[in-house]
DOTOR-555652 format. One record per residue (C-alpha): z, x, y negated; residue number from 1. Coordinates in Angstrom, 3 decimals, always signed. Layout:
N
+----------+----------+----------+------+
!       c3 !       c1 !       c2 ! resi !
+----------+----------+----------+------+
!        Z !        X !        Y !  NUM !
...
+----------+----------+----------+------+
This chain:
90
+----------+----------+----------+------+
!       c3 !       c1 !       c2 ! resi !
+----------+----------+----------+------+
!   +0.000 !   +0.000 !   +0.000 !    1 !
!   -1.261 !   +2.287 !   -2.664 !    2 !
!   -1.509 !   +1.129 !   -6.203 !    3 !
!   +0.090 !   +1.168 !   -9.558 !    4 !
!   +3.693 !   +0.018 !   -9.659 !    5 !
!   +6.705 !   +0.353 !  -11.876 !    6 !
!   +9.582 !   +2.649 !  -10.938 !    7 !
!  +12.938 !   +1.102 !  -10.165 !    8 !
!  +16.134 !   +1.992 !   -8.334 !    9 !
!  +16.116 !   -1.448 !   -6.743 !   10 !
!  +15.432 !   -1.474 !   -3.025 !   11 !
!  +13.654 !   -4.823 !   -3.347 !   12 !
!  +11.131 !   -5.439 !   -6.126 !   13 !
!  +10.089 !   -9.004 !   -6.890 !   14 !
!   +7.294 !  -10.481 !   -8.981 !   15 !
!   +6.952 !  -13.907 !  -10.533 !   16 !
!   +4.099 !  -15.385 !  -12.515 !   17 !
!   +5.016 !  -18.376 !  -14.642 !   18 !
!   +2.443 !  -20.584 !  -16.382 !   19 !
!   +3.992 !  -22.775 !  -19.063 !   20 !
!   +1.745 !  -25.365 !  -20.690 !   21 !
!   +2.791 !  -26.435 !  -24.169 !   22 !
!   +1.334 !  -26.768 !  -27.625 !   23 !
!   +4.750 !  -25.901 !  -29.110 !   24 !
!   +4.279 !  -22.223 !  -29.950 !   25 !
!   +7.818 !  -21.968 !  -31.335 !   26 !
!   +9.203 !  -23.080 !  -27.959 !   27 !
!   +7.057 !  -20.505 !  -26.176 !   28 !
!   +8.281 !  -17.759 !  -28.512 !   29 !
!  +11.844 !  -18.924 !  -27.877 !   30 !
!  +11.333 !  -18.474 !  -24.130 !   31 !
!   +9.849 !  -15.022 !  -24.647 !   32 !
!  +12.725 !  -14.016 !  -26.919 !   33 !
!  +15.318 !  -15.194 !  -24.403 !   34 !
!  +13.636 !  -13.247 !  -21.596 !   35 !
!  +13.464 !  -10.104 !  -23.732 !   36 !
!  +17.108 !  -10.543 !  -24.712 !   37 !
!  +18.025 !  -10.763 !  -21.022 !   38 !
!  +16.206 !   -7.496 !  -20.372 !   39 !
!  +17.798 !   -5.665 !  -23.305 !   40 !
!  +21.330 !   -7.103 !  -22.956 !   41 !
!  +21.379 !   -6.343 !  -19.247 !   42 !
!  +20.360 !   -2.744 !  -19.963 !   43 !
!  +17.466 !   -3.316 !  -17.582 !   44 !
!  +14.716 !   -1.866 !  -19.785 !   45 !
!  +13.857 !   +0.776 !  -17.184 !   46 !
!  +14.325 !   -1.518 !  -14.196 !   47 !
!  +11.948 !   -4.361 !  -15.056 !   48 !
!   +8.459 !   -4.950 !  -16.316 !   49 !
!   +7.549 !   -7.912 !  -18.510 !   50 !
!   +4.242 !   -9.249 !  -19.752 !   51 !
!   +3.496 !  -12.325 !  -21.856 !   52 !
!   +0.235 !  -13.853 !  -23.042 !   53 !
!   -0.618 !  -17.135 !  -24.782 !   54 !
!   -4.043 !  -18.793 !  -24.558 !   55 !
!   -4.560 !  -21.142 !  -27.501 !   56 !
!   -7.582 !  -22.812 !  -25.903 !   57 !
!   -5.605 !  -24.044 !  -22.902 !   58 !
!   -2.135 !  -24.092 !  -24.527 !   59 !
!   -0.926 !  -21.924 !  -21.659 !   60 !
!   +1.680 !  -19.211 !  -21.871 !   61 !
!   +1.799 !  -16.818 !  -18.943 !   62 !
!   +4.939 !  -14.808 !  -18.285 !   63 !
!   +4.805 !  -12.075 !  -15.644 !   64 !
!   +8.061 !  -10.451 !  -14.593 !   65 !
!   +8.748 !   -7.665 !  -12.103 !   66 !
!  +12.270 !   -6.670 !  -11.126 !   67 !
!  +15.122 !   -6.934 !   -8.700 !   68 !
!  +15.926 !  -10.297 !   -7.130 !   69 !
!  +19.042 !  -10.415 !   -9.340 !   70 !
!  +16.937 !  -10.053 !  -12.484 !   71 !
!  +14.354 !  -12.590 !  -11.285 !   72 !
!  +17.177 !  -15.046 !  -10.552 !   73 !
!  +18.558 !  -14.652 !  -14.093 !   74 !
!  +15.073 !  -15.030 !  -15.579 !   75 !
!  +14.349 !  -18.199 !  -13.624 !   76 !
!  +17.689 !  -19.624 !  -14.778 !   77 !
!  +16.399 !  -19.231 !  -18.357 !   78 !
!  +13.048 !  -20.789 !  -17.469 !   79 !
!  +14.779 !  -23.717 !  -15.799 !   80 !
!  +16.008 !  -24.807 !  -19.239 !   81 !
!  +12.365 !  -25.489 !  -20.185 !   82 !
!  +11.219 !  -27.117 !  -16.951 !   83 !
!  +10.818 !  -30.561 !  -18.506 !   84 !
!   +9.643 !  -29.397 !  -21.963 !   85 !
!   +6.046 !  -28.494 !  -21.173 !   86 !
!   +3.242 !  -30.900 !  -20.458 !   87 !
!   +1.579 !  -31.375 !  -17.146 !   88 !
!   -2.009 !  -30.153 !  -17.264 !   89 !
!   -3.054 !  -32.349 !  -14.308 !   90 !
+----------+----------+----------+------+
């Protein structure tokens, strides 16, 4: 399994991709800020990788997070707060 990866002391590395559909850009920025705060407050800067992109045409924010299962669990707890806020694309 060759390929580019991030370095971490964690024995298990997890990845989640979250698509959040919303036309409320402020809400999307709030989510991003909370995730970044989690990373910085947990002193996990060197243990996780985070990527965020917003597509205005589809009103879709994509959050990609790599890290330990503990970090992913904390991140999904934040995302859970917004589970009902977005709109269903289907």
